[in-house]
C-alpha positions in Angstrom: 0.0 -0.1 0.1 1.0 3.3 -1.2 1.8 5.4 2.2 2.9 9.1 2.8 3.9 11.1 5.8 2.0 14.7 6.0 4.3 17.3 5.2 2.5 19.9 7.5 4.9 21.3 10.2 4.5 19.5 13.3 5.8 19.6 16.4 8.7 17.2 16.9 9.9 16.9 20.8 12.8 14.9 21.7 12.3 12.6 24.6 15.0 11.8 26.9 14.8 8.2 28.5 17.4 6.3 31.0 16.5 2.7 30.9 12.9 2.7 31.5 12.8 6.2 33.4 11.8 9.0 31.4 13.1 12.7 32.4 10.4 15.2 32.3 11.1 18.5 30.4 11.4 20.5 33.6 14.1 17.6 34.9 15.5 17.2 31.4 16.4 21.0 31.2 17.9 20.7 34.6 19.9 17.4 33.7 21.3 19.1 30.7 23.5 21.2 33.0 24.2 18.5 35.4 25.9 15.7 33.3 23.6 13.5 31.5 25.5 12.4 28.8 23.1 9.4 27.8 20.9 11.4 25.0 20.4 10.1 21.6 19.6 12.5 18.5 20.2 10.5 15.6 17.7 9.5 13.0 16.8 7.0 10.7 15.7 8.1 7.2 12.6 10.2 8.7 9.9 9.4 5.7 7.8 12.0 4.0 6.9 10.3 1.1 7.4 7.0 -1.1 6.5 3.4 -0.7 6.0 1.9 2.6 7.8 -1.5 2.9 6.3 -2.0 6.4 2.9 -4.0 6.2 0.6 -4.4 8.9 0.3 -7.8 10.4 -3.4 -7.7 11.9 -6.6 -8.2 9.9 -9.0 -5.3 9.8 -12.1 -5.6 11.2 -15.1 -4.8 9.5 -15.9 -0.9 10.4 -19.7 -1.5 11.3 -18.6 -4.5 13.6 -16.0 -2.6 15.0 -18.4 0.6 15.8 -20.8 -1.4 17.1 -18.6 -3.7 19.5 -16.5 -0.8 20.7 -17.9 1.0 23.9 -15.8 3.8 25.5 -14.3 3.2 28.6 -11.2 3.0 30.4 -8.7 0.2 30.5 -6.3 0.1 33.3 -5.0 -3.7 32.9 -4.8 -5.3 29.2 -2.6 -7.3 27.0 -1.9 -4.8 24.3 0.0 -5.5 21.0 1.4 -2.6 18.8 2.4 -2.0 15.4 3.7 0.7 13.6 2.5 1.4 10.2 3.5 3.4 7.2 6.7 4.5 8.2 10.1 4.2 5.7 11.3 1.8 8.4 10.5 0.1 11.3 11.5 2.8 13.8 8.6 5.3 12.8 5.1 5.2 11.6 1.2 5.4 12.4 0.6 3.8 15.8 -2.0 1.2 15.8 -2.9 -1.1 18.9 -4.7 -4.1 19.6 -6.9 -4.6 22.5 -8.5 -8.1 22.7 -9.8 -8.3 19.1 -10.2 -4.6 19.1 -7.6 -2.9 16.7 -7.2 0.6 15.3 -5.3 3.8 15.6 -4.8 6.4 18.4 -6.5 10.0 18.5 -3.7 12.4 18.2 -5.6 15.1 20.2 -3.6 14.2 23.5 -0.6 12.8 22.2 2.7 13.6 24.1 6.2 12.7 24.3 5.3 10.2 27.5 3.0 8.4 25.5 5.5 8.2 22.8 8.2 7.2 24.8 6.4 3.9 26.5 5.2 3.1 22.7 8.7 2.5 21.9 9.7 1.0 24.9 7.1 -1.9 24.2 8.4 -2.0 20.8 12.0 -2.8 22.4 13.6 0.4 21.4 15.9 1.6 24.1 16.8 5.1 22.5 14.9 8.3 22.3 11.2 8.8 21.2 9.8 11.8 19.0 6.1 12.5 19.0 4.7 12.7 15.4 1.3 13.5 14.4 0.2 12.1 10.7 -2.9 13.1 8.9 -5.6 10.4 8.5 -5.5 8.7 5.1 -7.5 6.6 2.9 -7.0 2.7 4.3 -6.3 3.7 7.7 -7.9 1.7 10.5 -10.4 4.0 12.4 -9.8 5.2 15.8 -9.9 2.6 18.7 -8.1 4.6 21.3 -9.3 8.3 22.1 -6.6 8.9 24.4 -3.5 7.7 26.4 -2.3 9.0 29.6 1.2 7.7 30.5 3.6 8.9 33.2 6.6 8.2 30.6 8.1 5.1 32.9 5.8 2.3 32.3 7.3 -0.9 30.2 4.0 -0.9 27.9 0.5 0.9 27.5 -1.0 -2.1 29.8 0.2 0.4 32.7 -1.0 3.8 31.4 -4.5 4.8 31.4 -6.1 4.3 28.1 -9.4 5.3 26.9 -11.1 3.8 24.2 -13.8 5.1 21.7 -14.4 6.4 17.9 -14.8 10.2 18.1 -11.5 11.7 17.8 -12.4 15.3 17.0 -9.1 15.7 14.8 -8.1 14.3 11.5 -4.7 13.6 13.0 -3.2 10.1 14.4 -0.6 9.1 17.0 2.7 8.3 15.2 6.3 7.8 16.7 10.0 8.1 15.4 12.1 5.6 17.8 15.8 4.8 18.3 17.0 1.7 18.7 20.2 2.5 21.2 21.2 5.4 23.0 23.8 7.5 21.6 25.0 11.2 22.1 23.1 14.2 20.6 24.5 15.8 17.6 26.4 19.1 17.8 24.0 21.3 15.9 20.3 21.6 14.3 22.3 21.7 11.0 23.7 18.2 11.6 20.5 17.0 12.6 18.9 18.2 9.3 22.0 16.4 7.7 20.8 13.2 9.2 17.3 13.5 8.1 15.1 15.5 10.5 13.1 17.9 8.5 10.6 19.2 10.7 10.9 22.3 13.1 10.9 21.6 16.5 12.9 21.4 19.8 15.7 19.0 20.2 18.8 18.5 22.3 22.2 19.3 20.8 25.8 18.8 22.1 27.9 21.0 20.4 31.1 19.6 21.6 29.7 15.9 21.7 29.7 13.6 24.6 32.2 13.8 27.5 33.9 17.0 26.0 32.9 19.0 29.1 29.9 20.9 27.9 26.7 18.8 28.4 23.8 18.8 25.6 20.9 21.3 26.2 17.9 21.8 24.5 17.5 24.5 21.6 14.7 25.0 18.7 15.7 24.1 15.3 14.1 25.8 12.4 14.7 23.2 9.5 12.5 25.0 7.1 13.5 28.7 6.8 16.7 28.0 5.0 16.7 25.3 2.0 20.4 24.3 2.7 20.7 24.0 6.3 19.1 24.6 9.7 19.1 27.6 11.9 19.7 26.7 15.7 17.6 29.1 17.6 18.1 29.7 21.3 15.6 32.0 23.1 15.7 33.9 26.2 13.2 36.1 28.5 13.4 39.6 26.9 12.2 38.8 23.3 9.0 40.9 23.6 8.7 44.7 23.2 9.7 46.1 26.6 9.4 49.6 28.1 12.5 51.5 29.3 11.6 52.5 33.1 11.4 56.4 33.5 14.8 57.5 34.9 16.9 60.6 34.3 20.8 59.6 34.5 23.1 58.0 32.0 22.2 54.3 31.5 20.2 54.5 34.9 18.1 51.6 33.1 19.2 48.2 32.8 17.9 45.0 31.7 19.5 41.4 31.7 18.8 38.9 29.5 18.4 35.2 30.7 18.9 32.3 28.1 17.4 28.9 28.0 21.1 27.6 28.0 24.1 28.4 30.0 26.2 31.0 28.0 29.2 28.6 28.2 27.1 26.2 26.2 26.0 28.8 24.0 29.8 29.8 23.5 30.5 26.5 22.4 27.8 26.2 19.9 29.4 29.0 18.1 32.4 27.2 17.3 30.4 24.8 14.9 28.8 27.7 13.6 29.9 29.4 10.1 27.6 32.7 11.2 25.6 34.2 13.8 23.0 37.2 14.3 21.0 38.7 16.9 18.2 41.2 16.3 17.9 44.5 18.3 15.5 47.5 17.8 15.1 50.8 19.9 11.9 52.7 19.5 12.3 56.2 20.9 11.4 59.6 21.8 13.3 62.6 22.8 16.3 60.8 24.3 19.9 60.4 24.0 21.4 56.9 22.8 24.6 55.5 21.8 26.3 58.4 19.7 25.8 60.5 23.2 27.1 57.7 25.7 23.7 57.3 27.1 23.3 53.4 26.2 25.0 50.4 25.3 24.8 46.5 25.3 26.8 44.0 27.1 28.5 41.2 25.3 28.6 37.8 26.4 31.9 38.0 28.0 31.2 41.3 29.8 32.4 43.8 27.2 30.3 47.2 27.0 29.3 47.6 23.3 28.8 51.0 21.6 27.0 50.0 18.5 23.8 48.9 17.4 22.1 46.6 15.0 23.4 47.1 11.4 26.6 48.8 12.5 30.1 48.4 12.6 31.7 47.3 16.1 32.3 50.2 18.5 31.4 52.7 16.2 29.2 54.5 18.4 26.7 54.1 15.4 23.3 52.7 14.3 22.7 51.2 10.7 21.3 54.6 9.5 24.8 56.2 10.3 26.6 53.4 8.3 24.2 54.3 5.4 23.8 58.0 6.1 20.2 57.8 6.3 20.0 59.0 9.9 17.3 62.0 10.9 19.9 64.5 10.7 23.6 65.1 8.6 25.4 64.7 12.0 23.5 61.9 13.6 24.9 58.4 13.8 21.6 57.1 15.4 17.9 58.1 15.0 17.4 58.0 18.6 20.0 60.5 19.1 17.9 63.3 17.6 16.2 64.1 21.3 13.2 65.7 19.8 9.4 65.2 20.2 9.4 62.5 17.0 8.8 58.9 17.4 12.0 57.4 15.9 13.4 53.6 15.5 16.9 52.2 15.2 17.0 48.4 14.2 19.4 45.8 12.5 21.2 42.7 13.2 24.3 42.4 15.2 26.4 39.8 13.4 29.8 39.4 15.2 30.0 35.8 16.4 32.5 36.7 19.2 30.4 39.3 20.8 27.0 37.5 20.9 24.8 36.7 22.3 23.7 40.3 24.2 23.6 39.6 27.8 22.1 43.1 29.0 21.2 46.4 27.6 21.4 49.9 29.2 19.5 53.2 28.3 18.7 56.3 30.2 16.9 59.7 29.6 13.2 58.7 30.3 12.7 60.4 33.2 9.7 62.7 31.8 7.4 59.9 30.9 5.2 62.3 29.1 7.4 63.2 26.8 10.9 60.8 26.8 10.0 57.3 26.1 11.8 54.4 24.8 11.0 50.6 24.2 13.7 47.7 23.3 13.3 44.5 21.5 15.9 41.8 21.4 15.6 38.9 19.3 16.5 35.3 19.7 20.4 33.9 19.2 20.3 32.7 15.5 23.3 30.2 14.3 24.0 28.6 11.0 26.5 26.4 10.0 26.8 27.8 6.7 
């Protein structure tokens, strides 16, 4: 039977397993700083099209008999059997479950990474498990499981809460991608893409690989924006447009950025990246800025930097100063105009050795009815090429 995987982007979440023990997202994040090297981020040709060589081994029940006999109820003990169908290899596919003589798919509405880990473990895989959601296709078995609720450390679905029923409420079915053995995480999102991972989502990476000093950490991988490579995205807590609190003195306002990974980990990632950039923006009215020495940002290693997005390093300039398009002939930044007009300075910082931005400082906003500013600091974006 010809099958295909839906190409619509879905969230692909790596699950860290250690034997039969599953780390929660919170504990996984903490563990990434404490030395868990038992993490796998390989892939076995994730399939998005083509002829499947995996054949289901069960006999499909007649739809009328299936629907009539299947009553909605919760199962706490059973002898479940699981099969993967529609994948390119034995590690992936649509999850189909048999309880007694009832056979069918699992509704993906509440499908999560803990459930996927248990499914892969029951199938005999000891590595990582990725959640996938697959669009319902012609020839797929009807839903027999409305939802599965596992804690993540069960050896099979027999130990999970399983609710049977036929009304799913979504056209997506539960799927998984399993890994056979535990191996080290790959060094970057680009490395993951080269191994066949094509869907954007959160993955664990290890830039200096296992047992080299810096432990793996989780990032978002943008697999689709660039056709030739992936973008490794590191987030922080100051990405939204933020108001500069009123204060009068030079750099009297400061905002420290907290990243989702340790700065040492991020710096090691830089070594395997070819390019890097971070967007910065300042909306302002009636203030002084970098050219006047009333604002700056701080690099990852603590240096005060006197340039803004789009300008050369320590040029006391913004992007408009480099192109001669600022608000006045002597201006190097629009926000140094210190007048009543709302102005903006924005652009990308790109010097690898200085990024990411760790804090920003501004001042001259005491008169809130006249002097005002808002800053926006983007994510740290890194590419292999």
